[in-house]
Phi, psi and omega in degrees: 000133170288136187296338178290349176271357178291150172289160184236155358285148176223145176270118185250138175233120175286107186299320183294318177294316179301314181295324177295321177297317179301312182293324181299312182282328175297319178296320177300312180299317180298317181293328180272359177060043175232156175284147174253123177236088185299140176273109188273006172298340178298308187253335176061027184239114177305325180299316179289324178300320179294324176298321179294319179292318178300329180281348176131358180296143182292320181187206180226162168249149174226173181256336187226156178299320179300322176295318179299317180299316182292318178297319179296320178300335181261016170095007179268126192240014176222100190228134173243124175272103186277063184196154175288132179253121180230132177119133183298322181301314180294319181295324176295324177293321177295319178301321178295316178299323183296345178289337186232343181225168171276112183230131176226165184204168187268151175218159169208017182210155176292329177307314179297317181300322178298316178295315182297316181301320181289313184295321183271011183289341183255022178224152180281341183269124181286153172290133179261116185236153172235136179272129177276135177251127178282125186238019177125353180285339182063050177233226179277170177119157179290136179252309185268140179298325180297321178293323178295316179297318178298319179298315181294321179295324178293317179301323180301332182271353182276139180266341189242015183231133174244125177279106182278328182173199177227159179213157178213165181218115181274060180296340176293348177295336179299333182262007178300141184277339182198178183297322180298316179291323177300315179297319179298318179296315184294312180293320179297320179293323177294315180299319179293318178298315180293329176298317178290328175296322179294321177299315179299319179298318180297334179267008173095009180268139175253098184282130177277330188229129169234102195247135183223177161130151168206157188297317182304317180291315184293321182297337178269008177047047179288163183295145174246128186284152176301136180110332174289133183251344191205146173238148186230051176291154179238306189293340186307329185294323182248327184061176180197184185298320181293319178290325176298319177297324182295326181258359174083016178200150174261008184295336178268004179280104184274336187255135174220162172251119177279128185220152183255138173288121183246350181197148174225071192287341178226182183288349179226352184265135176232138179242134174239169192268028173228136180233212182301331180285354180234341177230358185070179176241028184277150171213169172238135193251353183212159174078191185294341180264005182301139182240156170266140174060206186243019179153145183259134178277110185298134176087359179237129185289123173059039176247122185227159172289123181279320183202164175224146162254187182305315187236015183226137169255136184247123179239134174244104179196108186296319180297314179298317181300324181279343181271339185244163181237158172301133184099342176292152177247138177229165180247138177252128169271111184295156175293322184219107189286333186302306178290335179295316179302326182289355181264353186241148176282332185209159173236157181246117174281131185234137174227124180053039175087351182255139175288121182254342179195142171259125187244126177288135174267076193293334181268007177303132176076004178278076188262354181258000000 
């Protein structure tokens, strides 16, 4: 089937572009002598995760316990939940996973350690944890060295917890204004992460993993400092409009949303059949990842989604309006592919215009 014959809206993935992205970053990791652990919250598809592992990835990262469970059910046995886990229910599910796979997860507080110590008290297998270090994103993670030291001292007294390593995420790199600032953010985040690794070493811990990464920094193949053992980019496999803007081309954007023109009510307005429920209403407003509108119309110069309703995309462009007809199908490169994947039950892998595989988005909605 030619992919243009699919009903709309549909999530399309150019297999050839995707595979090139997989190989590109795997080659980068190999050259830098670090493990690659792709963050699969981007695509939520075990089939794609297996392609990444087959290409050389050490394992995968996920954001939620539910994603880890689904990936494990599909045969993936080395998973890191790159997020703070709070709550006895979730910890019991992780304990269950630990019976059959290598599973680790994030922490940044003694509160979590207290819960973990209690939940894992009735098993011989220790909980494998990594401490998150805040490196400028202003999200979760340890900020003060004194708090980190207190956390490590508490871990030393725990019988059921093993400190596997530390991790960080330079998400502030998305807002870098230029390459020089991007490099400063990436190198600075590594130095800060390595500083905390040194503190752990001074306190007698032998860290197996020092994990970093975000797609904007990694896609520019920036230097990785000695001591870093692992990188965790996610969006690189599919890319999106914001990441395309960061590298100056949309040629690596493998994912699009196929949509049908359903109305041309004025001389410049065009309506298509996908809205916020199919492409989100996200944008990025600053830095190298800044986007125009709410999605870019592939193959048309400077044509963007102006606005969205739940089920409608609104485009204002007279030239575009005169070039297309009601019933025509166009492709949207989303601003942010990660939440878009979570909106679809399946994606269609396409090669040279033909659908070659329908892929279940099995981790869709696994938010717990």
